[in-house]
TORKOL-4160 file (C-alpha; in steps of 0.2 Angstrom, whole numbers, padded with zeros to 4 digits, m for minus):
226
<pt num="1" X="1091" Y="0827" Z="m0385"/>
<pt num="2" X="1074" Y="0820" Z="m0392"/>
<pt num="3" X="1060" Y="0816" Z="m0380"/>
<pt num="4" X="1052" Y="0799" Z="m0379"/>
<pt num="5" X="1034" Y="0799" Z="m0372"/>
<pt num="6" X="1030" Y="0782" Z="m0363"/>
<pt num="7" X="1013" Y="0775" Z="m0363"/>
<pt num="8" X="1008" Y="0759" Z="m0354"/>
<pt num="9" X="0993" Y="0751" Z="m0362"/>
<pt num="10" X="0992" Y="0737" Z="m0349"/>
<pt num="11" X="0983" Y="0721" Z="m0354"/>
<pt num="12" X="0977" Y="0724" Z="m0372"/>
<pt num="13" X="0972" Y="0713" Z="m0387"/>
<pt num="14" X="0984" Y="0711" Z="m0400"/>
<pt num="15" X="0973" Y="0719" Z="m0414"/>
<pt num="16" X="0968" Y="0734" Z="m0403"/>
<pt num="17" X="0987" Y="0737" Z="m0399"/>
<pt num="18" X="0991" Y="0736" Z="m0417"/>
<pt num="19" X="0977" Y="0749" Z="m0421"/>
<pt num="20" X="0984" Y="0760" Z="m0408"/>
<pt num="21" X="1001" Y="0759" Z="m0415"/>
<pt num="22" X="0994" Y="0764" Z="m0432"/>
<pt num="23" X="0986" Y="0779" Z="m0425"/>
<pt num="24" X="1002" Y="0784" Z="m0416"/>
<pt num="25" X="1012" Y="0781" Z="m0432"/>
<pt num="26" X="1000" Y="0793" Z="m0441"/>
<pt num="27" X="1002" Y="0806" Z="m0427"/>
<pt num="28" X="1021" Y="0805" Z="m0428"/>
<pt num="29" X="1021" Y="0806" Z="m0447"/>
<pt num="30" X="1008" Y="0821" Z="m0446"/>
<pt num="31" X="1019" Y="0830" Z="m0434"/>
<pt num="32" X="1035" Y="0826" Z="m0444"/>
<pt num="33" X="1027" Y="0834" Z="m0459"/>
<pt num="34" X="1020" Y="0849" Z="m0450"/>
<pt num="35" X="1030" Y="0865" Z="m0453"/>
<pt num="36" X="1026" Y="0871" Z="m0435"/>
<pt num="37" X="1033" Y="0855" Z="m0427"/>
<pt num="38" X="1051" Y="0858" Z="m0422"/>
<pt num="39" X="1054" Y="0840" Z="m0417"/>
<pt num="40" X="1043" Y="0825" Z="m0420"/>
<pt num="41" X="1035" Y="0816" Z="m0405"/>
<pt num="42" X="1042" Y="0799" Z="m0402"/>
<pt num="43" X="1033" Y="0786" Z="m0392"/>
<pt num="44" X="1038" Y="0770" Z="m0382"/>
<pt num="45" X="1022" Y="0759" Z="m0379"/>
<pt num="46" X="1022" Y="0745" Z="m0366"/>
<pt num="47" X="1009" Y="0732" Z="m0365"/>
<pt num="48" X="1004" Y="0714" Z="m0362"/>
<pt num="49" X="0994" Y="0703" Z="m0373"/>
<pt num="50" X="0982" Y="0689" Z="m0370"/>
<pt num="51" X="0988" Y="0673" Z="m0377"/>
<pt num="52" X="0992" Y="0675" Z="m0396"/>
<pt num="53" X="1003" Y="0669" Z="m0409"/>
<pt num="54" X="1008" Y="0681" Z="m0422"/>
<pt num="55" X="1016" Y="0678" Z="m0439"/>
<pt num="56" X="1028" Y="0690" Z="m0448"/>
<pt num="57" X="1025" Y="0694" Z="m0466"/>
<pt num="58" X="1040" Y="0683" Z="m0471"/>
<pt num="59" X="1036" Y="0669" Z="m0459"/>
<pt num="60" X="1028" Y="0652" Z="m0463"/>
<pt num="61" X="1012" Y="0645" Z="m0456"/>
<pt num="62" X="1020" Y="0628" Z="m0454"/>
<pt num="63" X="1029" Y="0635" Z="m0439"/>
<pt num="64" X="1012" Y="0635" Z="m0430"/>
<pt num="65" X="1011" Y="0617" Z="m0424"/>
<pt num="66" X="0993" Y="0616" Z="m0418"/>
<pt num="67" X="0976" Y="0619" Z="m0427"/>
<pt num="68" X="0962" Y="0631" Z="m0424"/>
<pt num="69" X="0953" Y="0619" Z="m0412"/>
<pt num="70" X="0968" Y="0617" Z="m0402"/>
<pt num="71" X="0971" Y="0636" Z="m0402"/>
<pt num="72" X="0954" Y="0638" Z="m0394"/>
<pt num="73" X="0957" Y="0625" Z="m0381"/>
<pt num="74" X="0973" Y="0635" Z="m0376"/>
<pt num="75" X="0963" Y="0651" Z="m0376"/>
<pt num="76" X="0974" Y="0658" Z="m0389"/>
<pt num="77" X="0972" Y="0667" Z="m0406"/>
<pt num="78" X="0982" Y="0668" Z="m0421"/>
<pt num="79" X="0986" Y="0684" Z="m0431"/>
<pt num="80" X="0995" Y="0687" Z="m0447"/>
<pt num="81" X="1004" Y="0704" Z="m0445"/>
<pt num="82" X="1015" Y="0715" Z="m0456"/>
<pt num="83" X="1031" Y="0715" Z="m0445"/>
<pt num="84" X="1047" Y="0707" Z="m0450"/>
<pt num="85" X="1052" Y="0690" Z="m0443"/>
<pt num="86" X="1043" Y="0673" Z="m0442"/>
<pt num="87" X="1031" Y="0667" Z="m0429"/>
<pt num="88" X="1031" Y="0671" Z="m0410"/>
<pt num="89" X="1020" Y="0670" Z="m0395"/>
<pt num="90" X="1014" Y="0684" Z="m0384"/>
<pt num="91" X="1005" Y="0682" Z="m0367"/>
<pt num="92" X="1003" Y="0687" Z="m0349"/>
<pt num="93" X="1019" Y="0690" Z="m0340"/>
<pt num="94" X="1028" Y="0696" Z="m0355"/>
<pt num="95" X="1033" Y="0714" Z="m0358"/>
<pt num="96" X="1029" Y="0719" Z="m0375"/>
<pt num="97" X="1037" Y="0735" Z="m0381"/>
<pt num="98" X="1032" Y="0745" Z="m0397"/>
<pt num="99" X="1043" Y="0760" Z="m0400"/>
<pt num="100" X="1035" Y="0772" Z="m0412"/>
<pt num="101" X="1050" Y="0782" Z="m0417"/>
<pt num="102" X="1055" Y="0794" Z="m0432"/>
<pt num="103" X="1073" Y="0786" Z="m0435"/>
<pt num="104" X="1077" Y="0802" Z="m0445"/>
<pt num="105" X="1075" Y="0813" Z="m0430"/>
<pt num="106" X="1087" Y="0801" Z="m0421"/>
<pt num="107" X="1099" Y="0800" Z="m0435"/>
<pt num="108" X="1100" Y="0781" Z="m0436"/>
<pt num="109" X="1096" Y="0768" Z="m0449"/>
<pt num="110" X="1085" Y="0752" Z="m0447"/>
<pt num="111" X="1100" Y="0740" Z="m0443"/>
<pt num="112" X="1107" Y="0752" Z="m0430"/>
<pt num="113" X="1089" Y="0753" Z="m0423"/>
<pt num="114" X="1087" Y="0734" Z="m0420"/>
<pt num="115" X="1105" Y="0734" Z="m0413"/>
<pt num="116" X="1100" Y="0747" Z="m0400"/>
<pt num="117" X="1084" Y="0738" Z="m0395"/>
<pt num="118" X="1095" Y="0722" Z="m0392"/>
<pt num="119" X="1107" Y="0733" Z="m0382"/>
<pt num="120" X="1093" Y="0739" Z="m0372"/>
<pt num="121" X="1088" Y="0722" Z="m0367"/>
<pt num="122" X="1106" Y="0716" Z="m0364"/>
<pt num="123" X="1109" Y="0731" Z="m0352"/>
<pt num="124" X="1093" Y="0728" Z="m0343"/>
<pt num="125" X="1098" Y="0709" Z="m0340"/>
<pt num="126" X="1115" Y="0715" Z="m0333"/>
<pt num="127" X="1105" Y="0723" Z="m0319"/>
<pt num="128" X="1100" Y="0705" Z="m0315"/>
<pt num="129" X="1117" Y="0698" Z="m0317"/>
<pt num="130" X="1112" Y="0689" Z="m0332"/>
<pt num="131" X="1125" Y="0689" Z="m0347"/>
<pt num="132" X="1116" Y="0689" Z="m0364"/>
<pt num="133" X="1121" Y="0693" Z="m0381"/>
<pt num="134" X="1117" Y="0693" Z="m0400"/>
<pt num="135" X="1116" Y="0677" Z="m0410"/>
<pt num="136" X="1124" Y="0678" Z="m0428"/>
<pt num="137" X="1110" Y="0676" Z="m0441"/>
<pt num="138" X="1096" Y="0679" Z="m0429"/>
<pt num="139" X="1088" Y="0695" Z="m0421"/>
<pt num="140" X="1084" Y="0696" Z="m0403"/>
<pt num="141" X="1093" Y="0693" Z="m0387"/>
<pt num="142" X="1100" Y="0676" Z="m0382"/>
<pt num="143" X="1109" Y="0667" Z="m0368"/>
<pt num="144" X="1123" Y="0654" Z="m0369"/>
<pt num="145" X="1125" Y="0657" Z="m0388"/>
<pt num="146" X="1141" Y="0646" Z="m0389"/>
<pt num="147" X="1132" Y="0631" Z="m0381"/>
<pt num="148" X="1119" Y="0617" Z="m0385"/>
<pt num="149" X="1108" Y="0626" Z="m0372"/>
<pt num="150" X="1107" Y="0642" Z="m0382"/>
<pt num="151" X="1090" Y="0650" Z="m0378"/>
<pt num="152" X="1081" Y="0666" Z="m0382"/>
<pt num="153" X="1074" Y="0678" Z="m0369"/>
<pt num="154" X="1068" Y="0692" Z="m0380"/>
<pt num="155" X="1061" Y="0692" Z="m0398"/>
<pt num="156" X="1062" Y="0707" Z="m0410"/>
<pt num="157" X="1051" Y="0710" Z="m0425"/>
<pt num="158" X="1049" Y="0728" Z="m0433"/>
<pt num="159" X="1042" Y="0737" Z="m0447"/>
<pt num="160" X="1048" Y="0754" Z="m0453"/>
<pt num="161" X="1037" Y="0764" Z="m0465"/>
<pt num="162" X="1044" Y="0781" Z="m0471"/>
<pt num="163" X="1057" Y="0780" Z="m0457"/>
<pt num="164" X="1045" Y="0778" Z="m0443"/>
<pt num="165" X="1045" Y="0762" Z="m0433"/>
<pt num="166" X="1031" Y="0750" Z="m0428"/>
<pt num="167" X="1030" Y="0734" Z="m0418"/>
<pt num="168" X="1046" Y="0730" Z="m0408"/>
<pt num="169" X="1051" Y="0717" Z="m0394"/>
<pt num="170" X="1044" Y="0704" Z="m0383"/>
<pt num="171" X="1053" Y="0701" Z="m0367"/>
<pt num="172" X="1049" Y="0686" Z="m0357"/>
<pt num="173" X="1048" Y="0690" Z="m0339"/>
<pt num="174" X="1035" Y="0678" Z="m0330"/>
<pt num="175" X="1029" Y="0671" Z="m0346"/>
<pt num="176" X="1021" Y="0653" Z="m0347"/>
<pt num="177" X="1034" Y="0646" Z="m0358"/>
<pt num="178" X="1024" Y="0630" Z="m0362"/>
<pt num="179" X="1015" Y="0640" Z="m0375"/>
<pt num="180" X="1031" Y="0640" Z="m0385"/>
<pt num="181" X="1029" Y="0622" Z="m0387"/>
<pt num="182" X="1016" Y="0624" Z="m0400"/>
<pt num="183" X="1027" Y="0634" Z="m0412"/>
<pt num="184" X="1044" Y="0634" Z="m0420"/>
<pt num="185" X="1049" Y="0650" Z="m0411"/>
<pt num="186" X="1055" Y="0663" Z="m0424"/>
<pt num="187" X="1056" Y="0648" Z="m0436"/>
<pt num="188" X="1069" Y="0639" Z="m0426"/>
<pt num="189" X="1068" Y="0620" Z="m0423"/>
<pt num="190" X="1084" Y="0618" Z="m0413"/>
<pt num="191" X="1084" Y="0633" Z="m0400"/>
<pt num="192" X="1073" Y="0635" Z="m0385"/>
<pt num="193" X="1066" Y="0650" Z="m0375"/>
<pt num="194" X="1068" Y="0656" Z="m0358"/>
<pt num="195" X="1062" Y="0670" Z="m0346"/>
<pt num="196" X="1068" Y="0680" Z="m0332"/>
<pt num="197" X="1058" Y="0670" Z="m0320"/>
<pt num="198" X="1066" Y="0654" Z="m0326"/>
<pt num="199" X="1083" Y="0661" Z="m0326"/>
<pt num="200" X="1082" Y="0668" Z="m0308"/>
<pt num="201" X="1071" Y="0654" Z="m0301"/>
<pt num="202" X="1056" Y="0665" Z="m0295"/>
<pt num="203" X="1042" Y="0677" Z="m0301"/>
<pt num="204" X="1049" Y="0694" Z="m0305"/>
<pt num="205" X="1042" Y="0712" Z="m0302"/>
<pt num="206" X="1036" Y="0717" Z="m0320"/>
<pt num="207" X="1035" Y="0735" Z="m0315"/>
<pt num="208" X="1053" Y="0735" Z="m0309"/>
<pt num="209" X="1059" Y="0728" Z="m0325"/>
<pt num="210" X="1049" Y="0741" Z="m0335"/>
<pt num="211" X="1058" Y="0755" Z="m0324"/>
<pt num="212" X="1075" Y="0748" Z="m0328"/>
<pt num="213" X="1070" Y="0746" Z="m0347"/>
<pt num="214" X="1065" Y="0764" Z="m0348"/>
<pt num="215" X="1081" Y="0770" Z="m0341"/>
<pt num="216" X="1092" Y="0758" Z="m0352"/>
<pt num="217" X="1082" Y="0763" Z="m0367"/>
<pt num="218" X="1085" Y="0782" Z="m0363"/>
<pt num="219" X="1104" Y="0778" Z="m0361"/>
<pt num="220" X="1106" Y="0767" Z="m0377"/>
<pt num="221" X="1096" Y="0779" Z="m0388"/>
<pt num="222" X="1102" Y="0795" Z="m0381"/>
<pt num="223" X="1085" Y="0801" Z="m0377"/>
<pt num="224" X="1075" Y="0809" Z="m0363"/>
<pt num="225" X="1060" Y="0798" Z="m0356"/>
<pt num="226" X="1044" Y="0808" Z="m0353"/>
């Protein structure tokens, strides 16, 4: 069973977290190539970002609906990143998870990897008696997919380089959802977003959610959390 080392970076700027991911990616790659390393180290990073909109490499800037002056007024920044997917929002009250995993050591492919991240969130939401699911043609975790009120609670955007992952998921817990009004989330114009707080009608304990997430991640990926 592979070990996953969990690091909580707390509140950290998006670029600083991205730089940290790059360093961890390089470390995992170095360990993987080392003849003395029996098993590559794998990591799951948790963090929270100040208000920021990030655009994936295949996304369109037209999905950001405000200009630079309006961004400043909202105390938000805009970053073009190298993950997949379109535009999304990160901010306080949101759990951002960045798994830095050697998929070869786990014997899974990219499609299965994304599927397992989604399953981790789905299983976590079950602990709160919330039924969630996948939406055909879209990554992430959604509620009420067969209704007009379909809404996303967790966005996913990843990058895999030499079988090692970066970026990950953004799970809305106590997120200020008004910030999503200034983008077409993930490029969609006909779907909304939600949060655990909104669905349950009150502020949630973020640390409790992280504890559940870690346990579900271990179950779904068949790993041991360190």
